[in-house]
C-alpha positions as CSV (number, residue, x, y, z in Angstrom):
1,M,-12.0,-11.5,-30.4
2,T,-8.7,-10.0,-28.9
3,Q,-6.1,-12.4,-27.5
4,A,-6.7,-11.2,-24.2
5,S,-10.4,-12.2,-24.3
6,E,-9.5,-15.6,-25.9
7,R,-7.1,-16.2,-22.9
8,L,-9.8,-15.4,-20.4
9,Q,-12.3,-17.5,-22.2
10,E,-10.1,-20.5,-22.5
11,A,-9.4,-20.1,-18.6
12,S,-13.1,-20.2,-17.8
13,L,-14.0,-23.3,-19.9
14,P,-13.6,-26.7,-18.1
15,T,-11.7,-29.4,-20.0
16,V,-13.0,-33.0,-19.2
17,L,-10.0,-35.2,-19.2
18,L,-11.7,-38.5,-18.3
19,P,-15.2,-38.7,-16.9
20,T,-16.1,-41.5,-14.7
21,K,-17.6,-43.6,-17.4
22,T,-16.8,-43.0,-21.1
23,K,-17.6,-45.4,-23.9
24,T,-14.6,-46.6,-25.8
25,R,-14.1,-49.0,-28.5
26,I,-13.1,-51.8,-26.0
27,G,-15.9,-51.1,-23.5
28,T,-16.5,-48.8,-20.6
29,W,-13.5,-46.7,-19.3
30,N,-14.2,-46.4,-15.6
31,I,-12.3,-45.1,-12.6
32,R,-10.7,-48.4,-12.0
33,T,-9.2,-48.4,-15.5
34,L,-8.0,-44.9,-14.8
35,Y,-6.2,-46.2,-11.6
36,E,-4.5,-49.1,-13.6
37,T,-3.4,-46.9,-16.3
38,G,-2.1,-44.4,-13.8
39,R,-1.9,-41.3,-16.1
40,I,-4.0,-38.5,-17.1
41,A,-3.7,-36.4,-20.2
42,Q,-0.3,-34.6,-19.8
43,G,-0.3,-31.0,-21.0
44,T,2.4,-28.4,-20.4
45,S,3.7,-27.9,-17.0
46,T,2.0,-24.7,-16.8
47,R,-1.5,-25.8,-17.2
48,L,-3.9,-26.3,-14.3
49,K,-4.9,-29.9,-13.8
50,I,-8.0,-30.6,-11.9
51,V,-9.6,-34.2,-11.4
52,M,-12.9,-34.2,-9.8
53,G,-15.9,-36.2,-9.5
54,D,-17.5,-39.4,-7.9
55,I,-14.2,-41.2,-7.4
56,N,-15.8,-43.7,-5.1
57,A,-12.6,-43.8,-2.9
58,K,-12.3,-43.2,0.8
59,V,-8.9,-41.7,1.5
60,G,-9.3,-41.4,5.2
61,M,-7.2,-39.3,7.6
62,E,-3.9,-41.1,7.7
63,N,-1.4,-39.1,5.6
64,A,1.9,-40.6,6.8
65,G,4.5,-40.3,3.9
66,K,1.9,-38.6,1.8
67,E,1.8,-35.0,3.3
68,L,2.3,-33.4,-0.1
69,I,-0.7,-35.1,-1.6
70,M,-3.2,-34.9,1.3
71,G,-4.0,-33.4,4.6
72,K,-5.3,-35.0,7.7
73,Q,-8.8,-33.7,7.4
74,G,-10.4,-36.8,5.6
75,V,-13.2,-38.7,6.9
76,G,-13.0,-42.4,8.1
77,T,-10.4,-44.9,7.1
78,R,-8.9,-45.6,3.8
79,N,-10.2,-48.3,1.5
80,E,-8.9,-50.3,-1.5
81,N,-10.0,-47.6,-3.9
82,G,-8.6,-45.0,-1.6
83,E,-5.2,-46.7,-1.6
84,L,-5.5,-46.7,-5.5
85,F,-6.5,-43.1,-5.6
86,V,-3.7,-41.7,-3.3
87,E,-1.2,-43.6,-5.5
88,F,-2.7,-42.2,-8.6
89,C,-2.6,-38.5,-7.1
90,S,1.0,-39.2,-6.1
91,F,2.0,-40.4,-9.5
92,N,0.3,-37.4,-11.2
93,D,1.4,-34.8,-8.7
94,L,-2.2,-34.0,-7.6
95,A,-3.3,-32.7,-4.2
96,I,-6.6,-34.0,-2.7
97,G,-8.4,-30.9,-1.8
98,G,-11.2,-32.3,0.6
99,T,-8.5,-33.4,3.0
100,I,-6.7,-30.2,3.3
101,F,-9.2,-27.8,4.9
102,P,-10.5,-28.3,8.4
103,H,-14.4,-28.4,8.5
104,K,-17.0,-30.0,10.6
105,T,-17.6,-33.6,9.4
106,I,-21.1,-32.7,8.0
107,H,-19.2,-30.4,5.6
108,K,-16.7,-33.1,4.6
109,V,-19.2,-35.9,3.9
110,T,-20.1,-36.1,0.3
111,W,-22.4,-39.2,0.4
112,T,-25.0,-40.7,2.7
113,S,-26.6,-44.0,2.0
114,P,-30.3,-43.6,1.2
115,D,-32.8,-45.0,3.5
116,L,-34.5,-47.5,1.1
117,S,-37.0,-48.7,3.8
118,I,-39.4,-46.1,2.8
119,Y,-39.7,-47.8,-0.6
120,R,-40.6,-51.1,0.8
121,C,-37.9,-53.1,-1.1
122,A,-37.5,-56.7,-0.6
123,V,-33.7,-56.2,-1.1
124,P,-31.8,-55.4,2.1
125,S,-31.1,-51.7,2.2
126,P,-28.5,-49.4,3.9
127,D,-29.5,-47.8,7.1
128,G,-29.6,-44.2,5.7
129,R,-27.0,-43.2,8.1
130,T,-23.8,-44.4,6.6
131,Q,-21.7,-41.4,5.5
132,N,-18.4,-41.3,3.5
133,Q,-16.3,-38.8,1.7
134,I,-16.1,-40.5,-1.8
135,D,-16.4,-37.5,-4.1
136,H,-13.2,-35.5,-4.5
137,I,-11.7,-32.5,-6.1
138,T,-7.8,-32.7,-6.7
139,I,-5.6,-30.0,-8.1
140,G,-2.0,-30.0,-9.4
141,R,0.4,-29.5,-6.6
142,K,1.9,-26.6,-8.5
143,W,-1.5,-24.8,-8.1
144,R,-2.2,-25.9,-4.6
145,R,-1.9,-22.3,-3.1
146,S,-4.7,-21.4,-5.5
147,L,-7.2,-23.6,-3.8
148,Q,-8.9,-21.7,-1.0
149,D,-11.6,-24.1,0.2
150,V,-13.2,-27.4,-0.5
151,R,-16.4,-28.6,1.2
152,A,-19.7,-30.4,0.7
153,K,-22.7,-28.2,0.1
154,R,-25.5,-29.9,1.9
155,G,-28.5,-27.8,1.1
156,A,-28.0,-28.1,-2.8
157,D,-31.0,-29.9,-4.5
158,A,-29.1,-32.3,-6.6
159,A,-31.6,-35.1,-6.5
160,S,-28.9,-37.6,-5.5
161,D,-27.7,-39.3,-2.4
162,H,-24.3,-37.4,-3.1
163,Q,-23.8,-33.8,-1.8
164,L,-22.6,-31.0,-4.1
165,V,-18.7,-30.5,-3.6
166,I,-17.5,-26.9,-4.1
167,A,-13.9,-25.7,-4.6
168,V,-13.0,-22.1,-4.2
169,L,-10.0,-21.2,-6.5
170,K,-8.1,-17.8,-6.5
171,L,-6.2,-17.7,-9.8
172,K,-3.7,-15.1,-10.8
173,L,-3.7,-15.0,-14.6
174,K,-0.6,-13.7,-16.5
175,A,-1.3,-10.2,-17.8
176,Y,-1.4,-9.9,-21.6
177,R,1.2,-7.3,-22.8
178,Y,0.2,-5.3,-25.7
179,Q,3.1,-4.9,-28.1
180,A,1.9,-2.0,-30.3
181,Y,4.2,0.5,-28.8
182,R,7.3,-1.3,-29.8
183,S,8.6,-0.4,-33.1
184,A,8.3,-2.9,-35.9
185,H,11.3,-4.9,-36.9
186,K,13.8,-2.9,-39.0
187,F,15.5,-4.5,-41.9
188,N,19.1,-3.8,-42.6
189,V,19.0,-2.2,-46.0
190,Q,22.6,-1.2,-46.1
191,Y,23.5,-4.5,-47.7
192,L,21.2,-3.7,-50.6
193,K,23.1,-0.4,-51.3
194,N,26.0,-2.7,-52.3
195,K,25.4,-3.6,-55.9
196,A,27.0,-7.1,-55.5
197,K,24.6,-8.0,-52.7
198,A,21.7,-6.3,-54.4
199,E,22.2,-8.5,-57.4
200,E,22.0,-11.5,-55.2
201,Y,18.6,-10.8,-54.1
């Protein structure tokens, strides 16, 4: 495998930094713990950072003082998890993609409460009409211009009450420069012609 194909392969493989729930030695690492620790894995500054998933945070439309992190295209009002998520994104220099691009509300909503009345449950159920934007895709602010669009895909058969969230990225990868045309490093052999230096070696 050439170095260029290794580079392209590395760029196409996703890296999971922290899933929503990961078993650890001390219990379950969930999104709340992620907010409290406040950090994601720090790589080099040139690496692309993407955090995505069911964050369960409503960030809303209000972005006063947070213009670098989010736009005004969110849904609803911010809740407690939303506050924690916005602070997390601010601390890790991430932009919240779902709040940046203008779309109809139906293309921003990522979760609709299921209508549990059809299952004849004794437990009080949601009405089947409550909608929120709680699944997010975030990207490092340095790479913000690479993000072309983020929207919910309503027609996807995901067998869930969550909608599929799709992000479109346009990346410019650094070209690999083949160095075979350059001459090999030449050693200075003039010193070896001197008998005193030649005996040193």
